[in-house]
C-alpha positions in Angstrom: 21.6 -40.2 -26.8 23.6 -37.0 -27.4 22.3 -33.6 -27.0 24.2 -30.4 -26.8 22.7 -27.9 -24.2 23.1 -24.1 -23.8 23.0 -23.6 -20.5 25.1 -25.3 -17.4 23.4 -27.8 -15.8 23.2 -28.1 -11.9 21.6 -31.6 -11.8 20.7 -34.6 -13.5 18.2 -37.4 -12.8 16.9 -40.6 -14.8 13.5 -42.1 -13.7 10.8 -44.6 -15.8 8.6 -43.2 -17.9 5.5 -43.3 -15.7 3.1 -44.0 -18.9 5.4 -47.2 -19.9 5.2 -48.7 -16.2 2.5 -49.6 -13.7 4.9 -51.0 -11.1 8.3 -51.3 -9.8 8.8 -54.5 -11.7 7.7 -53.1 -14.9 10.2 -50.3 -14.2 13.2 -52.4 -14.9 14.4 -52.2 -18.3 11.8 -49.6 -19.2 12.1 -46.4 -21.2 13.3 -43.6 -18.9 12.6 -40.0 -19.0 15.6 -37.7 -18.2 15.3 -34.4 -15.9 18.3 -31.6 -16.2 18.2 -28.9 -13.7 20.0 -25.4 -14.4 21.6 -22.8 -12.4 19.1 -20.2 -13.4 16.5 -22.6 -11.4 14.8 -24.0 -14.3 14.0 -27.9 -14.6 13.9 -29.5 -17.8 12.1 -33.0 -18.3 13.3 -34.7 -21.8 12.0 -37.8 -23.3 15.0 -39.0 -25.6 16.1 -35.7 -27.1 12.8 -34.1 -27.1 12.0 -31.4 -24.3 8.4 -32.3 -23.1 8.1 -30.3 -20.1 9.9 -27.0 -18.3 9.2 -25.5 -15.1 10.7 -22.6 -12.8 11.9 -23.5 -9.2 12.3 -21.0 -6.3 15.9 -22.5 -5.5 18.8 -23.8 -7.6 18.8 -27.7 -7.4 22.1 -29.5 -6.9 20.3 -33.1 -6.6 17.2 -34.4 -8.4 15.5 -37.4 -7.7 12.0 -38.9 -8.7 10.0 -40.8 -6.1 6.6 -42.1 -4.8 5.1 -40.8 -1.6 2.1 -41.1 0.7 -1.0 -43.2 1.1 -2.4 -43.3 -1.2 0.4 -43.7 -3.0 1.3 -40.4 -5.4 3.6 -41.5 -7.7 6.2 -39.2 -9.7 7.0 -36.6 -6.8 9.9 -34.7 -7.5 12.7 -34.2 -4.8 15.1 -31.4 -5.0 17.9 -30.5 -2.6 19.5 -26.9 -3.1 23.0 -25.9 -1.9 22.0 -24.4 1.3 20.5 -28.1 2.3 16.8 -27.1 1.9 14.6 -30.0 0.9 11.6 -29.7 -1.6 9.1 -32.1 -2.8 7.1 -30.9 -6.0 5.0 -32.3 -8.9 4.3 -31.2 -12.3 1.1 -30.2 -13.8 -2.2 -28.8 -11.8 -4.9 -30.3 -9.8 -8.2 -31.4 -11.9 -11.0 -29.5 -11.2 -13.3 -31.6 -8.8 -16.4 -29.7 -9.6 -18.1 -29.3 -13.3 -18.1 -25.5 -14.3 -21.5 -23.9 -13.8 -22.5 -21.8 -16.8 -24.1 -18.4 -15.4 -27.2 -17.1 -16.3 -27.1 -14.6 -19.3 -28.5 -11.4 -19.0 -28.8 -8.3 -21.0 -25.4 -6.1 -20.8 -26.3 -2.3 -19.9 -24.0 -0.7 -22.1 -24.5 2.8 -20.2 -22.9 1.3 -16.9 -20.3 -0.3 -18.7 -19.2 2.8 -20.3 -19.4 4.6 -16.9 -17.3 1.9 -15.1 -14.6 2.3 -18.0 -14.5 5.9 -17.3 -14.1 5.5 -13.6 -11.3 2.9 -14.0 -9.6 5.2 -16.8 -9.6 8.1 -14.2 -8.3 6.2 -11.4 -5.3 4.7 -13.7 -4.5 8.4 -15.2 -4.3 9.9 -11.7 -2.1 6.9 -10.6 0.4 7.2 -13.4 0.4 11.4 -13.2 3.7 13.0 -12.8 2.0 15.9 -10.9 1.6 15.7 -7.0 -1.2 17.1 -5.2 -0.2 19.5 -2.6 -2.2 19.3 0.7 -4.2 22.3 1.4 -2.8 22.7 5.0 0.5 23.2 4.9 3.3 25.5 6.3 4.8 28.3 3.9 8.1 29.8 4.9 9.7 33.0 3.8 13.1 34.1 4.4 14.5 37.8 4.8 18.3 38.6 4.6 19.6 42.2 5.5 21.9 43.9 3.5 24.1 44.9 6.4 25.8 43.2 8.9 24.7 43.5 12.7 26.3 45.4 15.1 29.4 43.8 16.5 28.1 41.3 19.3 29.9 41.5 22.4 31.8 38.5 23.7 30.0 37.7 26.4 26.5 36.9 24.5 28.0 33.4 23.7 28.6 32.6 27.4 26.2 29.9 28.9 27.2 26.9 26.9 28.6 28.3 23.8 32.1 28.9 24.5 33.2 26.7 21.7 32.0 29.0 19.2 33.8 31.9 20.7 37.1 29.9 20.0 36.2 30.0 16.1 33.9 33.0 15.7 35.3 35.9 13.5 35.8 39.0 15.3 34.9 42.5 14.1 35.9 45.8 15.8 36.8 43.9 19.4 33.2 42.1 18.8 31.6 39.2 17.0 30.8 39.4 13.5 27.1 38.4 13.0 23.9 38.6 10.8 20.4 38.1 11.7 17.8 36.8 9.5 14.2 36.4 9.5 12.2 33.4 9.1 8.3 33.6 8.4 6.2 30.9 9.0 2.6 30.9 8.0 -0.1 28.0 8.3 -2.5 27.7 5.5 -5.1 25.5 7.4 -8.0 26.7 9.6 -7.0 26.9 13.4 -3.5 26.1 14.4 -1.2 23.4 14.2 0.8 22.4 17.3 4.2 21.1 18.0 6.3 22.4 15.0 10.2 21.5 14.8 12.3 23.7 12.7 15.5 22.4 12.0 18.4 24.2 10.4 21.2 22.7 8.0 24.4 24.8 8.5 27.5 24.9 6.1 30.6 24.0 8.0 31.4 27.9 7.9 28.6 29.1 9.7 27.8 28.8 13.3 24.4 29.3 15.3 23.4 29.0 18.8 20.9 26.3 18.3 20.0 24.1 14.9 16.5 23.2 16.3 13.3 25.3 17.3 10.3 24.2 18.6 7.2 26.0 18.3 4.6 24.8 20.7 1.6 26.2 18.3 1.7 28.0 14.8 -1.8 29.8 14.2 -3.3 29.5 10.7 -6.0 31.3 8.3 -5.1 35.0 8.4 -3.3 35.1 11.3 0.1 37.1 11.3 2.7 35.0 10.2 5.1 33.6 13.2 8.7 35.3 12.8 11.8 33.8 13.9 15.2 35.8 14.1 18.2 33.6 13.6 21.6 34.8 14.3 24.5 33.5 12.3 28.4 33.5 13.1 31.1 33.0 10.8 33.6 30.0 11.5 37.0 31.3 10.9 38.6 27.7 11.0 36.6 26.7 7.7 37.3 28.0 4.5 33.4 28.6 3.3 32.3 26.7 0.2 28.8 27.3 0.2 26.1 30.2 1.4 22.8 28.2 1.6 21.5 27.4 5.1 18.6 24.5 4.6 15.7 25.1 6.6 12.8 22.4 7.4 9.7 22.6 9.3 8.2 19.2 10.5 4.9 19.1 12.0 1.7 16.7 12.1 -1.5 17.3 10.2 -4.8 16.7 12.3 -5.0 13.4 10.5 -1.9 12.5 12.4 0.1 12.4 8.7 3.8 13.6 8.8 4.4 16.8 6.8 7.5 18.9 6.0 8.0 22.3 4.4 11.5 23.4 3.2 13.1 26.9 2.5 16.5 28.2 2.1 18.3 31.2 3.7 21.0 32.5 1.2 23.9 34.2 3.3 25.4 37.1 1.2 28.8 37.3 0.2 29.9 40.0 2.9 29.3 37.7 5.7 32.0 35.4 4.3 34.6 37.9 3.0 35.4 41.7 3.1 37.2 44.0 0.4 40.6 45.3 1.0 42.9 47.6 -1.0 44.6 45.9 -4.1 47.7 43.9 -3.7 50.1 43.0 -6.0 50.6 39.5 -4.6 47.3 38.1 -3.9 46.8 34.2 -2.9 44.8 33.6 -5.9 44.1 35.8 -9.0 41.2 35.6 -11.5 41.6 37.3 -14.7 38.5 37.3 -16.9 38.9 38.3 -20.7 36.0 39.7 -22.9 35.3 40.8 -26.4 32.6 42.9 -24.7 32.4 46.2 -22.6 33.4 44.8 -19.4 30.8 45.4 -16.2 32.2 47.7 -13.6 33.0 45.4 -10.4 32.2 48.0 -7.9 28.5 47.8 -9.4 28.5 44.2 -9.2 29.7 43.9 -5.9 27.8 47.1 -4.5 26.6 45.0 -1.7 30.1 44.4 -0.6 31.0 48.1 -0.9 28.0 49.2 1.2 29.3 47.3 4.4 32.6 49.0 4.2 33.0 52.1 6.2 34.0 55.5 4.5 37.8 55.1 5.5 37.6 51.4 4.0 35.7 52.6 0.8 38.5 55.3 0.2 41.4 52.8 0.7 39.7 50.4 -2.1 39.3 53.3 -4.5 42.4 55.0 -3.9 44.1 52.8 -6.5 41.7 53.9 -9.3 41.1 50.6 -10.3 38.2 49.6 -8.2 35.6 48.9 -11.3 38.0 46.7 -12.7 40.1 45.0 -10.0 38.9 44.1 -6.5 40.8 42.3 -3.5 39.2 40.0 -0.9 40.1 38.5 2.0 
């Protein structure tokens, strides 16, 4: 017998046709069936060239054998060995029913109940497939407020007491520390209050602060005044700024013990990272924008950068008369 297979076999086994033999003596010379297993864990039983049964295994057999086991004797058990050394004994088909089926008593169908059950199940299915997430009623709302000017230069000694590592890289301003204090407002929408709220800050590498974790023992809810946190940031002179967003996450547990989080972002202004200076003929980087429309006045576009300058610095920037079209940052 020849048969071309469209898969790579993993094991092969011949065994006597159980319908043609009744004992071991009759098995000699009787018609044989063939079991071919594949690497996709499929077991195929052939009688001559006809596929008579196919079954899926949990593992890929590398050796297959058909044997009889047990007392009383159970014939035609399939023994398989996989590549990890696991031995399995299986059989084809299912156990016949030992009890006759009982026909239930027929009763009149209540179509109103059927329709109600159908609508209820449809509602459950649609709710589970909806992309709209139901927000909890009890949650923390955060709001940020960033000033339009830098703080007054901070004294160097304010980083004493464990923050000396920040003093080494902190940007200086007028013999003090360049700093910016933003406000974070936290409100709880539930009744009563929530305890043990943890606020964490995810800082860019170019921004420093004294602590990145703030613990609030209690946060009052309802119509109570929001809790205000003052967060002071310092610029890191050792790192070139690549982003200006500070991620804020508030974590707490609801009254039912469910973990909840709220997120916000503090966008630090550009004047926190750089300052305007008089135009130079040899800048390190130069950006030139060509447009077929009336150009925007740069002094107005970067008004916040102009507002943080002193009168003398504004005069130096505008001295060349090109402040509306050329600006230099450092």
